[in-house]
MIMAR-556543 format. One record per residue (C-alpha): residue in three letters; x, y, z. Coordinates in steps of 0.05 Angstrom, whole numbers, plus 32768, in hexadecimal, padded with zeros to 4 digits. Example, Ala and Ser with C-alpha at 12.3 -4.5 7.8 and 13.67 -1.06 7.14 Angstrom:
2
ALA80F67FA6809C SER81117FEB808F 
end
This chain:
170
UNK80147FA281E0 UNK802A7F8E819A UNK80727F8F8184 UNK80637FCA8157 UNK80467FF18192 UNK80837FDF81BD UNK80B27FF88187 UNK808A8038817D UNK808B804481C8 UNK80D6803981CC UNK80E280678191 UNK80B7809D81B2 UNK80E4809681EF UNK812180A281C3 UNK813A805C81B2 UNK814B80668168 UNK8167801F8163 UNK811F8005815E UNK81168025811A UNK813A7FEC80F7 UNK810A7FB88112 UNK80CC7FE28105 UNK80E27FF080BD UNK80F27FA780B1 UNK80AC7F9580C8 UNK808D7FBE8090 UNK80C37FC4805B UNK80AB7F8C802C UNK80627FA28030 UNK80737FEB8022 UNK80A17FD67FE9 UNK80697FAC7FC9 UNK803A7FE87FD1 UNK806D80177FB1 UNK807B7FE77F78 UNK80317FE77F68 UNK803080337F67 UNK807180427F42 UNK808C80327EFD UNK80C780077F11 UNK80E97FE57F4C UNK8120801A7F53 UNK80EC80517F5A UNK80C580267F8B UNK8104801B7FB5 UNK811080667FB5 UNK80C880717FCB UNK80D0803F8004 UNK810F8061801C UNK80ED80A58018 UNK80B0808A803C UNK80D880718078 UNK810280B0807A UNK80C380DA807D UNK80A680AD80B4 UNK80E580B480DD UNK80EA80FF80D1 UNK80A1810D80E4 UNK809B80D8811A UNK809D810A8153 UNK805B81278139 UNK803B80E38130 UNK800280D68160 UNK7FFF808B816F UNK7FB78073816E UNK7FC4802C8158 UNK7FC58041810F UNK800F804080FE UNK8007801080C4 UNK7FD2803D80A3 UNK7FFE807980B0 UNK80398056808F UNK801080458051 UNK7FF6808C804D UNK803E80A7804D UNK805080738017 UNK801480887FED UNK802780D17FF1 UNK807080C17FE3 UNK805F80997FA4 UNK803280D17F8C UNK806981047F97 UNK809C80D97F71 UNK806A80CE7F39 UNK806081197F32 UNK80AA81287F35 UNK80BB80F57F00 UNK807F81037ED4 UNK806B80BB7ECC UNK803480AD7E9B UNK801480737EC0 UNK802580517F01 UNK8002800F7EF8 UNK7FE480077EB3 UNK80227FEB7E90 UNK80457FCF7ECD UNK80557F857ECD UNK80517F647F10 UNK80927F3E7F13 UNK809C7F3B7F5E UNK809C7EF67F7B UNK80607F077FA6 UNK80377F167F68 UNK80487EDD7F39 UNK80377EA17F65 UNK7FFE7E817F40 UNK7FD17E877F03 UNK7F977E9B7F30 UNK7FBF7ED57F4C UNK7FD27EEC7F06 UNK7F897EEA7EF1 UNK7F777F127F30 UNK7FAB7F467F1E UNK7F907F4F7ED8 UNK7F497F567EF3 UNK7F617F8A7F25 UNK7F867FB07EEF UNK7F467FB57EC6 UNK7F237FDA7EFF UNK7F2280267F03 UNK7F5B80457F2C UNK7F2D80557F68 UNK7F15800C7F6B UNK7F597FEE7F5C UNK7F7A80137F96 UNK7F467FFB7FC9 UNK7F4B7FB27FB1 UNK7F977FB47FB0 UNK7F9B7FD17FF7 UNK7F697F9E8011 UNK7F827F5F7FF1 UNK7FCB7F697FDE UNK7FDE7F94801A UNK7FAA7F77804B UNK7F977FBA8067 UNK7F577FC2808F UNK7F1E7FED8074 UNK7F30802280A7 UNK7F7980228091 UNK7F6380268048 UNK7F378061805A UNK7F738083807A UNK7FA28076803F UNK7F70808B8009 UNK7F5280C38033 UNK7F0B80AD8022 UNK7ED4809B8053 UNK7ED28052806A UNK7E8C8049804D UNK7EA7805F8009 UNK7EE0802C8011 UNK7EAC7FF6801F UNK7E82800C7FE4 UNK7EBD800C7FB4 UNK7ED57FC97FCC UNK7E907FAB7FC3 UNK7E897FC97F7E UNK7ECF7FB17F69 UNK7EC17F6A7F81 UNK7E7E7F6A7F5D UNK7EA07F7F7F1C UNK7ED77F4A7F25 UNK7EA37F147F34 UNK7E7D7F257EF4 UNK7EBF7F227ECE UNK7ED07EDE7EEC UNK7E8B7EC27EDC UNK7E927EDA7E95 UNK7ED37EB37E8D UNK7EB57E717EA2 
end
């Protein structure tokens, strides 16, 4: 049994003290995801807080099938969408500068980010979830609510586009 499963089991039994550890396991990943989907860090932090509040509030209805991480990203995705609608943002990612330490590590990563930004939104989301968030194809399917075969197809198409772009730069 993984630590995540142990914590979920204890929480189901009523041990609310386990929430802190469970949240800390995913906080940075969800924050990075929300930064990508919102216009600024403050909005992203609000989205993260709202995400975890929703997860706690609706946890009694959650059916554990080993997919908590995907469930968490789906809640974060919906929360970012809701905040975006409420605030009337023009664009979530087009003009955003990636200034987080996890994004600005090397020139290769910066080039990768620019290539990803040039993809269509549907392709960009799949690539981001796969490589920046390290979700499985099944988890991506759950978050985006598209069939897994479509996720695979979009990922393949995005990588093909990015490969052509890289070969053109050489």
